[in-house]
C-alpha positions in Angstrom: 114.3 144.0 -51.6 117.2 142.6 -49.6 116.3 140.6 -46.8 117.0 142.3 -43.2 119.8 140.5 -41.2 119.7 140.4 -37.5 122.5 139.2 -35.2 120.6 136.5 -33.1 122.5 135.3 -29.8 122.9 131.5 -30.1 120.8 129.4 -27.7 122.4 128.3 -24.8 119.8 126.5 -22.2 122.2 126.7 -19.2 123.6 130.4 -19.7 120.2 131.8 -20.2 118.9 129.6 -17.1 122.2 131.2 -15.0 121.6 134.9 -16.6 117.9 134.7 -15.1 119.0 133.4 -11.6 121.8 135.6 -11.5 119.2 138.5 -12.4 116.6 137.2 -9.8 119.3 136.9 -7.2 120.1 140.6 -7.5 116.5 141.9 -7.9 115.2 139.7 -4.8 118.4 140.6 -2.7 118.2 144.6 -3.5 114.0 144.6 -3.9 112.5 141.9 -1.8 110.4 139.2 -3.1 106.8 141.0 -3.6 108.4 143.9 -5.1 109.9 141.9 -8.1 108.2 141.0 -11.0 108.9 138.2 -13.4 108.7 140.5 -16.0 111.7 142.7 -14.3 113.5 139.2 -13.7 113.3 138.4 -17.4 114.3 142.2 -19.0 117.4 142.2 -16.3 118.4 138.9 -17.5 117.7 139.8 -21.2 115.8 136.9 -21.4 112.0 136.1 -22.8 109.5 136.2 -20.0 108.2 132.4 -21.3 112.1 131.1 -20.5 111.2 131.7 -16.9 108.2 129.9 -16.4 110.0 127.0 -18.6 112.9 127.0 -16.3 111.4 127.4 -13.1 108.0 127.1 -13.2 106.9 130.0 -11.4 108.2 133.1 -9.5 108.1 131.0 -6.4 110.2 128.0 -8.1 112.6 130.6 -9.2 113.0 132.0 -5.6 113.7 128.3 -4.6 116.2 127.9 -7.1 117.8 131.0 -5.9 117.7 129.7 -2.4 119.5 126.2 -3.5 122.6 128.2 -4.5 122.8 130.0 -0.8 125.4 128.7 1.9 124.0 125.5 3.3 124.4 123.6 6.3 126.3 120.5 5.2 129.6 122.0 6.9 127.8 121.8 10.1 126.8 118.1 9.6 129.9 116.8 8.7 132.8 115.3 11.2 131.8 113.1 14.5 128.3 113.2 16.0 129.7 113.8 19.2 131.1 117.2 18.1 127.7 118.2 16.4 126.6 119.9 19.3 129.3 122.2 19.5 129.3 122.9 15.7 125.8 123.9 15.8 126.6 126.1 18.9 129.2 128.0 17.2 127.0 128.5 14.2 124.1 130.0 16.3 126.4 132.3 18.2 127.9 133.4 14.6 124.0 134.1 13.9 123.4 136.0 16.8 126.5 138.2 16.1 125.3 139.4 12.8 122.5 139.5 10.1 123.1 137.0 7.5 125.7 138.1 5.1 123.4 136.7 1.9 121.1 139.6 0.4 118.7 136.6 -0.3 118.6 135.2 3.1 118.0 138.9 4.1 115.1 138.7 1.6 113.7 135.7 3.1 113.8 137.0 6.7 111.8 140.1 5.2 109.5 138.5 3.2 109.1 135.5 5.7 105.1 136.2 6.0 104.6 135.9 1.9 102.8 132.4 1.4 104.8 131.5 -1.6 107.7 132.6 0.3 106.6 130.3 3.3 106.3 127.5 1.2 109.8 127.6 -0.5 111.4 128.4 3.2 109.7 125.2 4.1 110.7 123.1 1.8 114.4 124.6 2.0 114.3 123.9 5.6 113.2 120.6 5.4 116.0 119.5 2.7 118.7 121.7 3.6 118.7 121.2 7.8 115.9 118.3 8.8 116.9 115.9 6.5 120.7 116.1 6.7 120.3 116.7 10.8 118.4 113.9 11.2 120.7 111.2 8.9 123.4 112.4 11.0 121.5 111.2 14.5 121.6 107.7 15.9 119.2 106.4 18.0 115.2 106.8 18.2 113.3 109.8 17.5 116.2 111.3 15.1 113.7 113.4 13.4 112.2 115.1 16.6 115.3 115.5 17.9 116.4 117.5 14.6 113.2 119.5 14.7 114.0 120.5 18.1 117.6 121.6 17.1 116.2 123.5 14.2 113.7 125.3 16.2 116.6 126.8 18.2 118.3 127.9 15.1 115.3 129.6 14.0 114.7 131.2 17.1 118.3 132.6 17.4 117.4 134.3 13.9 114.0 135.4 15.1 115.7 136.8 18.6 118.2 138.8 16.2 115.7 140.3 14.0 113.5 141.6 16.7 116.1 142.7 19.3 119.3 143.2 17.2 122.7 141.7 16.7 124.7 140.6 19.9 128.2 139.7 20.6 128.2 136.4 22.2 130.7 135.4 25.0 132.2 131.8 25.2 130.1 131.1 28.0 127.1 131.5 25.3 128.6 129.4 23.2 129.3 127.0 26.0 125.5 127.3 27.1 124.5 126.6 23.4 126.4 123.7 23.2 124.7 122.6 26.6 121.2 123.3 24.6 122.0 121.3 21.4 123.6 118.6 23.6 120.0 118.6 25.2 118.0 118.6 22.5 120.2 116.0 20.4 120.5 113.6 23.0 119.0 109.9 22.6 
């Protein structure tokens, strides 16, 4: 008897991890968090299901890793502190105008009531918005002021989801700038 020779894919931890992330991003974006299983993601990534657990811990951990790859607010926080309210207002106005471009952010909006998604979204909000915004603020109560600004941003997204997109005017941007100035003032 001759031994059967099979071609094995070389092990490449990072390549496998990236395949799993790409598959998860696609499936979460197409079907939503609740509908996608770890088994589906592993199959789409052509990876062993145990590797999802090894690399990401759980489906929620994988979703968190996918969110980490999404656009961040860091550009808003760059520049001088005096210009921050205007940058936030322009970003908020853009959110009024259209839904998020990212299918993952749409999934996040669609699945916002799911407990695992809530926990992941909370941690992402803290890490990507509250902590960097608080770090940019001088003076007392920086955390409270950052939370107020984040509440405005989240409220705009919630309003757009319920009422639909609306084209902001330059006056809207001016009003939002004044609101962010008030939220961020010492």
